[in-house]
N, C-alpha and C positions, 0 to 999 in steps of 0.2 A: 763742344759735344754736340753731336748730331741727335735728331729726332728719331731714334730707332724704334721706339714703341708707338704703336697706334692703338688708340682705343675707339671702338665702334660698336656695331651691333653684328651679331652672328645668330641667325634663327631668331632674331627679335630680342635677344638678351644681351647685356653688355659683354664684349670681347676684348681682350688685349691680344694684339698681333704684333709681329715683327714688321719692320717696314716693308719687307719683301713678300709679306703675306696679305697684303691689303685686298687682294682678290677674294679672300675668305669672308670679307664683311659684306653684309647685306642690308635689307631695309631696316629703317629706324623702329626700335621698340619703344615701350611706354616708360621703362624704367630711366630715370636720369643718369647720364654719364657723370654728370658734375659731381655726384656723390662719391666717385672713385679717386678724385683728383687731391683733395686736401691731404697733407702729410707727405706727398710725393715729392721727391727731390730730383728725379730724373727728368728729362725733357721729353715730352709726350706730345704727339699729334692726336687731335680728337676729330672724329668724324661726327659731327654734332647737329642733331636737329635743332630748329629755331628755339624751341623752349630750353634745350641745353646750353645754346650759345648764351641766352639771357642768364641762365644759372650760373654759367662759368664767369661771365662778366660781373656778376654780383658778388661771388667768392673773391674774385680779384679785388673788388672795390672794399670788400670787408677783410683784406689781407689774408685770407684763408689759402690762397693759391698764389704763387710767384708767376706773374704774368710772363716773365722771361723763360718759363719753363713749359708754356703751353702754346700750341700753335693749333688754331681752330680752322677746320674745313666745314662749312655749313652744308649739310644735306637737307633736301625737301623732306617733308614728314607728311603722313597722311593726316586728314582732319579727323578728330575725335569728336563725336558729338554726344553728349551726355543725354541720357533719357530723362523725360520730364519728371519732376517729383516735387514734393514740398520738403521743407526744412524738417518738419516733424517726422515725415515717413522715413527720411534718409536716417535721422537720428535713431529711430526705433530699431533699425538693422544693426547699429553699432554695438559691438560686445566689449569695447574698451581694451582690446588686445594690443593697441599701440604699434601696430604694423605699419601704420601710415607714418608714424613718427620715425621708425626705423629706416624707412625707404626715402624719407626726405632729404635732399641735399641742405635744406635750410636748417635742419635740426642738428647742430653741431656743438652746441653749448656743452661745456665739460660738466656742468650739473644741470640736467632738465628740471624745469619747473616740477615736472612730475615726481622727481626724486627729492625734493626738498622738505617733504614731510608736512608741511602745514599749509594749506589744510591737507587733510587725508584725501589724495588723489586716488587711492586704491581702496575704495570702499567695499565693505563685505557685500552689500546689496547693490547692484548696478542699476540704478534707476534713471529715469529720463533726466533729471536734474544733474547728476553726475556727468552724463553724456554730453548735454548741452554746456555745462561748465567746461569740460574738457575741450570740446571743439572750439567754442568761441574764444577761450584763452588761448588756445594754439593758433586760431586764425589771427588774432591780435598780435601774438608773437612773430608770425610770418608775413605780417602786413609789410608790404614793399619789397619782400623777398620772394613769394610764390611767383613761379614763372609758368605755371600750368602745364607742367611736364607730363603729369598723370601717373607719376611713381606712386603716390598715396594710393590712388585708386587700383593701380595694378596690384599692390600689396595686400589689400583688403580682400581677405577671403569671405567676407560677409557681404560684398557687393554694395557697400556704401558709396554713393556717388559724392565723393567728397569735393569736387570741383563746384558741385551745386552749393555745399556748404561754404566753402571758402570764396565763392563769387567768382569763379574763373569759368572758363569754357574750354573744354577738352575736345 
C-alpha cells in the first residue's frame, strides 16, 4: 500500500491532501497534526513541524500509532514566543472550558480524569483553586508527553498562555 494521503497545513490549519496535491500545502500552523493520526489504518505521509515530529514519535512509543503506517517529512516551523506573565495571571484568564484538553494530542485516555466524577472537576463556581487543580493535574498527566506544539494555546479562546503553565516555550 502506498502513502497516498498527505497530512500537512493549508492556510495554517491541518489539511489532508492526496499525494498529487502536495502543492496545496503551506506553512506550518500551531495545531498539532499528531492528534489526527491515532485510529487511522491507512498509510499517511505527514509534513510535520518539529513539535509534531516529537508528538508522533511519542504516540508511536505509546502504541497509539502504527509506525509502519506513518512517513514523516519534517518542515521548519516559525518560532513562537510566549508573552511574559505569571502563573496566577494566566490562571485567572482560564474559564475551565477544556478546549486545551480537546486540542491536545496527548489527551487520548478513554476516560479522562475530568470525567471520573471524584473529585467534582466541574464545580458550579469556577474559583482559582479549581483552575489551579485542573491545570496542575493536567500538567502532571502530560509530563514527558508535552511537545510544546502550541495546540492548547491555539484552542484557548481566553488567551491563556498554557506553555507558561506547562513549562514549555512556544
